[in-house]
N, C-alpha and C positions, 0 to 999 in steps of 0.2 A: 228458821233460820233456815239457813240458803240451802242451798243441792249442796257443796262442798259438804260444810257444816254437819248437815244433816245424816249425810254418811258417814258419820262419826259418831256417831250413839245408836242403841240399840232400842231405845223406847223414844218417840214424841210426848210432846205433849196435847190434845188435843181436853177443850174443852168445849160442853155442855153450859147451852148462854142459862140462865133467869128463866127468860120464856121458853120453858120442851114443843120439842116436836115429835106426838108423841103419838106410834101408831096405835091399835086396837084390831084386835083381830076374833074373831072365838069359829071355833066347828059351829055346826048346827044347832048338833045338842045341847048347849054353853049357851047361845046366845039367846035364850034369855037370861042367864045368871051373869052374861057380859053389859047386856039394859041395866036391868038390875042396877050393876055397879055404879055405870056410872051413873045413874039416877041416885046411890047417896052419894054421887064422891063430884056431882056438877057443877058445883058453884068452885070446886080446885082446875078440874077439868076446865072450865071457863075462860081460863087465864095459856093457853096454854092451842099449841096449833095439833087439828088434831084429822089426824086420816085410819082408815081402813079399807080395808079390800071389804069387795061386791055387798051382799049384801045387807051385811056387818054393820058395814057405814049408813046404807041408808036405816036401816030399824033403827041405831044410836040417834039418828039426823031426828025421824022422825019420832022418835017415843023419850028427846030428853032437851028438843030447840040446839040442843049444841052444834057447831058451824062444822063438819064431818070432811074432808077431799078425798071421795072412794077413786082408791083405785079394781084394776079389775076379780073379779072373784078368788080363790084363791086355788079352784079345780083350772082353772083360765088362766094365772099366771101372774094371782095378785101378788101370793108370799113371793113370787121372785122381782115383783115391781117392789115390793118395801126391800126385802135383804138388794137391790140396786139403792134403791136410799139411802141406808144406810151406808152402801162403801161410794155414796156419792159427798154424804156427810152432810144428810139429810134430815133424819130423824135417830133420835136422843134419845128414847126412849120403846118400848116395844110391851106391850102387855095382852097375851095372847088367853087366851081360854081354852087350851086344847083339850080332845074329846079322849083322855089313855085306853074309852071301850068297846071304841070303835074303829071300827078300820076304813083309813082313810084310802082312796083313790090321785088323791096327790101329793101323798107321806112320803116321797122322794124329795119334795119341792115342800115340806115344812120342815125337812130333812136340811136342806140348803139355812133357810133362812137362819134355822135356829143356831145351825155351824159361824153361817158368815156376822150374826148375832155375836155368840160369844167371841171369831177373831177381833174385831172391832172393839171390844166392849165395855156391848152396846147394854145396861142389866133392863132383861126381858127374866116378865114374870109372866110365871104358868097357870098361875091356879091365883081364884080368889088370894087367899091368908095375904098371899107373895105378893098380889099387886095393891093387898091394901095395905101395907108394911112401904110399900114406891112412892104409894101416892102423899104415905103423911111423911117422909122423910122430910129433914130441915131443906136435903136437896130439893129436893122439889122446889123451893122456894126462889133461890141462887147456885149460883152459877159451877158449875165443879167441873177441876180439870182432870183427869187419869190418861194415864198412863198406854200407849197402844204402839202394840211391837211394829216396829219399824223396817214395813216388807224391801220399802230399798235396800234395807241396807242388807237385809236375808237371805232373799236373791244373788241378789251380790256375793256375801260371803260365799253363798252357793253356789254360784259363776267359779269362783275363785277353787270354792278348795275339790272339784268339781277336774276343772282343770289342773291343776298339782298330783290328778289319783296321775 
């Protein structure tokens, strides 16, 4: 769609490609569970591009031989880096084994990441059972088109609404 046509549509289609770009993140208490999950799904994960935050990415790579591009650790901005990649359209799925029973010093960064994934309609698994459902979905091996809020139109509408006051 071109700029003029784009402004008339509330939602615009985005396609998640057949080969997914998957971010893998785990809080410290959940890293062993993440490694075990990756081992269980190594054949499926090997068909996709993997990235992750700091130690999680390194541990997955060391324990599974899967190539995992590492960003900074979460507390040092890794969650923010993953969020930026979502905004750029470079991450299609997020598997984030969070620890709900342990306070995290970078909790605002985690919340920002979860929010940006929701804004961009990115599938996100926050626990093992959801990750199992996601990795075994038929959509893991085919393109998937979904509609995302047209942010340009949304901003344009808000500006117009403010001007009309």
